[in-house]
SEDO-891661 format. One record per residue (C-alpha): residue in three letters; x, y, z. Coordinates in steps of 0.2 Angstrom, whole numbers, plus 5000, padded with zeros to 4 digits. Example, Ala and Ser with C-alpha at 12.3 -4.5 7.8 and 13.67 -1.06 7.14 Angstrom:
BEGIN
ALA506249785039/SER506849955036/
//
This chain:
BEGIN
MET481751373684/ARG479951373689/PHE479751193684/VAL481151143695/LEU480451243710/THR478851153707/ILE479650983708/ILE480551023724/LEU479051103733/CYS477950953728/SER479250833734/PHE479050893752/PHE477250833753/THR477650663747/ILE477450533762/SER477950363757/VAL479750343761/SER480850223772/ALA481950283786/GLN483850263788/HIS484450423779/THR486150423788/ASN487750403778/LEU488950263775/PHE490550303784/LEU491850363772/GLY493250243778/ASN493850133764/ASN494049993776/TYR492350003783/SER491550023766/SER492449863760/ASN491149763768/PHE489849823756/ASN490749883740/HIS490449723731/LEU488649743733/ILE488549923728/TYR489649913713/ASN488849763706/ASP487149843705/ASP486550003696/TYR486850123710/HIS487650293707/THR489250253716/SER490350413714/VAL489650533726/LYS490150483744/PRO489650463757/VAL488250363751/ILE486550383759/LYS485950223766/SER484150243760/ASP484850253742/LEU485250063743/LYS484149913740/PHE484949813754/ASP485049843773/ILE486749883780/ASP486249843798/SER485749663792/ILE487449633784/LEU488349693800/GLU487149583811/LEU487749433801/GLN489549483802/ALA489349513821/GLN488349363824/SER488749283841/ASP488049173855/TYR488549283869/SER487249283883/ASN488349403893/TRP487849593891/TYR489649653892/LEU490249533879/ARG488849573867/LYS489249753868/ILE491149723865/PHE490949603851/SER489349623842/GLU488249773847/HIS488249963849/PHE488550013867/ILE486850103868/LEU485250063858/LEU483650163861/GLU482150103850/GLY480350143849/GLU478950153837/ASP479450313828/TYR481350323833/ARG482950233834/VAL484550293841/ILE486250213843/ALA487850273852/SER489550193854/PRO491250253859/ILE492650263846/ILE494450233851/ASN496250223844/PHE497550163857/SER499150113848/LYS500950113851/GLY502350093838/LYS504150133834/GLU505050213820/PHE506750123818/VAL507750243808/ASP507650383820/ALA507350263835/LYS505750353839/LYS504350293849/THR502650333843/PHE500850323850/THR499050383847/ASN497750403861/THR496050443854/ARG494450443863/GLY492750493856/PHE490950443851/ILE489750423837/VAL487850443839/GLU486650403825/GLY484750403824/ASN483150403814/LEU481650513819/GLY480050453810/LYS480150413792/LYS481050563785/ILE482350633797/SER483950553802/PHE485450623811/PHE487250593815/SER488650663827/SER490450613831/PHE491850683841/ALA493650633843/GLU495050703855/ASN496750643851/GLN498550653857/SER499950583845/ILE501750563842/PHE501950523824/PRO503350443813/ASN504650553806/TYR503850603789/ILE502150633796/ASP502850733810/ALA503850843797/HIS502250863786/ILE501250923801/ARG502551053807/ASP502651123789/ASN500751133787/ARG500151153805/VAL498751023803/VAL498650833806/PRO498150763789/GLY496250773788/GLN496050793806/GLY496250973811/TYR497451103819/ALA498951033828/ARG499351103845/ASP500951053854/PHE500850903865/LYS502350883877/GLU503950903867/THR503750793852/GLY501850763850/PHE500250843844/ASP498550873852/TYR497050883840/ALA495150863839/MET493850843826/SER491950843827/SER490650803813/GLY488750793812/TYR487350813800/VAL485450813799/SER484650723784/TYR482850753777/ARG482150633764/ALA480550693756/ASN480350543745/LYS481450433734/MET481750573722/PHE482350713734/ALA483550723749/VAL484350863758/GLN485750863771/PHE486551003781/GLY488050963792/HIS489850973795/GLY490950843787/LYS491850783771/HIS491450713754/PHE492250613740/ILE491850613722/GLY492550463712/ASP492650273711/GLY494450263715/TYR495650273730/ARG496050453726/SER494950583719/LEU495550723707/LEU493850813709/LEU493450823728/SER494150703742/ASP494050683760/ASN495850723761/SER495650893770/PHE494750943787/ASN492950943790/TYR491851093783/PRO490051153784/TYR489051103769/LEU487251093762/ARG486950943750/LEU485450933739/GLN485250763730/THR483950733716/THR483750553709/PHE482550503695/TRP482650383680/LYS484450353677/VAL485050513684/GLN485650583700/TYR486050763702/THR486950833717/ASN487151013723/LEU488451043736/TYR488751213745/THR490151233757/GLU491251353767/PHE493051333768/GLN494451413778/ASP496151483774/ILE497151473790/ASN498651553781/TYR497951723777/PHE498251813794/LEU499951733796/ASN500451793778/ASN499951963782/GLY500851983799/LEU499351953809/ASP499751793818/ASN499151873834/TYR497551943827/ASP495951973838/GLN494951813838/MET493751833823/GLY493951663815/TYR494951613799/ALA494751693782/LYS493251613773/LYS492951563756/TYR491451463748/MET491151333735/SER489651293725/ALA489751123715/HIS488651033703/TYR488750843699/LEU487750753687/SER487850563686/ILE487050473672/ASN486950283670/ALA487050283651/THR486950093650/LYS486849953662/LYS488749953662/LEU489350133659/ASN489150283670/ILE489650453665/SER489650603677/LEU490050783675/PHE490750903688/GLU490851083690/SER491351203705/VAL491751383708/ILE492751443723/TRP492651623729/ARG493251713744/MET492151823756/ASN492751903772/HIS494351953780/ALA495052003763/PRO495052183756/GLY494152213740/ASN492952063741/ASN491152083736/GLY490351973749/PHE489351813747/ASP488851793728/VAL487051733727/ASN487351703708/TYR488151543713/LEU486651473723/ASN485751433707/PRO485551243707/ILE485551213688/ALA486451353679/MET488151313673/LEU489451403684/ARG490751453671/PRO489551563661/ILE488951643677/GLU490751673683/PHE491151753666/SER489551863666/VAL489851943682/ASN491651983677/SER492351883693/PRO494051823697/ASP493451673704/ASN494151493703/VAL493151373692/LEU493551193690/VAL492651063678/GLY492850873677/LEU492250713671/ASN492050543680/ALA491750383672/LYS491550193677/TYR491250043666/LYS490749873672/LEU491749723666/PRO491549533669/PHE492149443685/SER491449583697/SER492649713691/TYR492649883683/LEU493750013675/TYR493650193681/GLY494350363677/GLN494350553680/LEU494750703670/VAL494950873678/LEU495151043669/ASP495651203678/GLU496151303663/PHE496451243645/SER497051293628/LEU496851173614/ASN497951263602/ASP499451263614/LEU499151083618/LYS499251043600/GLN500851143598/ASN501551053613/ASP502351213619/GLY502151183638/PHE500951323641/TRP500751353659/ALA498851373659/ASN498551203652/LYS498151143670/PHE497350973670/GLY497450803677/TYR496850623674/GLN496550463683/LEU496450283677/GLY496050133687/TYR495449953689/LYS494649863703/ILE494049683705/PHE493149593718/ASN493349403723/SER495049403713/PHE495649243706/GLY494049163712/ILE494549193730/GLU493049253740/ASN493249423748/LEU494949463740/THR494849633732/MET496249703721/GLN496449873714/THR497749973704/GLU497650163700/TYR498750293691/ASN498550483694/LEU499350623685/VAL499050813688/ARG499950953678/PRO500851093687/TYR499751243694/THR498151143693/TYR496951193707/ALA498051343711/HIS497551523708/HIS498351693705/ASN497651743722/PRO498151603734/GLN496551633744/GLN495551563730/ASN496451403728/TYR495651233728/ALA496151193746/HIS495451203763/TYR496351213780/ASN498051203773/GLN497751043763/PRO497151013745/LEU495350973742/ALA495750843729/HIS497350743729/PRO498450763745/LEU499950793733/GLY499250953726/ALA499850963708/ASN501450933697/PHE501450743702/SER501150573696/GLU500650423706/PHE500450233704/VAL499550133717/VAL499249953720/MET498149883734/ALA497449723740/ASN496249673754/TYR495749503760/LYS494449453773/TYR494149283781/LYS492849283795/ARG493449423807/TRP495249423800/GLN495849553788/LEU497449573777/ASP497849743769/GLY499349783757/LYS499749943748/LEU501149993736/ILE501250183731/PHE502550253719/VAL502550443718/LYS503550573708/TYR503350763709/GLY504150933707/ASP504451013724/LYS505051183729/VAL506851233726/THR507851283741/GLY508251463741/ASP507051503726/ASP505451583729/THR504751533711/SER503251423711/TYR503551263701/GLY501651213702/ASN501551083717/ASP501051193731/LEU499351263729/TYR499651403742/GLU500851483730/SER500251603717/THR500251553699/GLY500951733694/THR501651883703/PHE500551923717/GLU500652043732/GLU499752013749/PRO499052173758/SER500552153770/GLY501752173756/LYS502251993754/VAL502551953736/TYR502351783727/GLU503551763713/GLY502451653703/ARG502851533689/PRO504651533680/SER503851563663/ASP502351563652/PHE502951423641/GLY504051273643/ILE503151213659/ASP503651023661/MET503050893673/TYR504050873688/GLN504951043686/GLY505751103702/ASN506550993714/LEU506250813707/THR505650713722/THR505250523722/VAL504250433736/ASN504050243738/ILE502850183751/LYS502450003756/ILE501049973769/PHE500549813777/ASN499149773790/ILE498449623798/SER496949643809/TYR495649553819/ILE493949643819/VAL493249643837/ASN491549723833/PRO490949743815/LYS489649883820/THR491050003824/ASN492449923814/LEU493349903830/LYS494949803826/ILE496549743834/ASN497949793821/LEU499749763818/GLY500449873804/VAL502149903795/THR502550053785/LEU504150063774/ARG504450233765/ASP505850303755/PHE505950483751/LYS507250563740/ASN507550733731/GLU509050843727/ASP509150913745/GLU508850763756/GLU508450573758/LEU507350513772/GLN506950333776/THR505550273787/GLN505350103795/PHE503850103806/ILE502849973815/ASN501349993826/PHE500149893836/GLY498449943844/ILE496549933844/LYS495550063834/SER493850103827/ASP494250113809/LEU492850223802/PHE493650363794/ASN495050383781/HIS496750453787/TYR497850483773/TYR499650453780/ASP500250383763/ILE500950543757/
//
């Protein structure tokens, strides 16, 4: 421990370092401009957002080439090729731009007109050689197609974008802000404190940690040396169900119930082609809940394994471990996968007795750049499966979720998913296609039993302080995939876009979504078309 502290302290006095310590945007569409450069080199790719100064190439230079124009008119340059504001001096650089999403659409099955009205901004800057900062804000009003509308009304949140307040009679009003400050002492050590999201993995989905849920405050410590990158992540999450579940919906304004996560992620480039990464996290609750022990400083240890700590203090906390792997193949392609373990019994797995506490999931995927020799054609296929009750907990306040949404896959648990995607760019034109086939076990109408899909249900019999009782699982053994209300979802999404300004990924977009939902209780079809102009910088997971 003394050795590690010495390294950290010494790193703060190292001078030679370049600027640009802001993050790449998490948006998959935005990062598609650079992914072929990142994944064909020896970068540690699985912790996102990637810090720009970790890269050997300059993001701004690539965007300059993509935005290249001969406009002499100031207004045309700002619209098509530049940030709206640029302040630059010897020791600083600050850019700012508006972000928008003005779109209209129609859902044909319900003959419902939709729209989105988003206004916001981004501000990004570098102060000297070691400090960078970022801030964004977006205010939104939307009317969504039928299936997203139903999801919001069930969960009270717009997927990944915050609390949904009523807007007129059929719409929602919601807002989201984010920001952070980065300090890079040297090439080895970086620290970032902010409010935002993270993604761990090399695929489209993540079974370890994704940007599916709402923003949260965090502290990120990143240490890079030799072939190793080690990341510490400390976060604060919120349970917006707690007061409602305890009959306190009109409580005095003291904020939502809090819980915390400490996570360690070790990424190793084992060979030039193989990367193996280990993940562990622990979630524990703090205030607003009786019987808690406050903030547990044991989990601040940056290098100790969390499972032995949790066991040594006799805690009821929720520990998760996982593995991420990536292997480079010829033709600018790679295989990737994940394994997540919540609880596990090898003996019961061998006996194939369906033990409920064998809570695990896995991911397998393949991605190729410049497919079939066609430049800028990227194709990807991915399979995800998660056993019932994975990420859930006996005490629902300690589940692996935040703000009424799972922290990993948006479907929670007790599901399988097959995804096929393609993306093609030609100059400023872009085509996207996505096929998703899902099967999961949902709740059974009139039955309070938890079948393992909803992370906010207890895995066992549990009573809230208010007296509300969770019935828990149906049995200890014989737990099967898709138990409960068998549900299938097929989604087809197609988009054609023209990129107006590469700097903010401002695009004119025409999109079509076809969705078929079916279970034992209902069938719901969605035929949705929309057209608009938007700044496509963040992921919005409407493919659920």
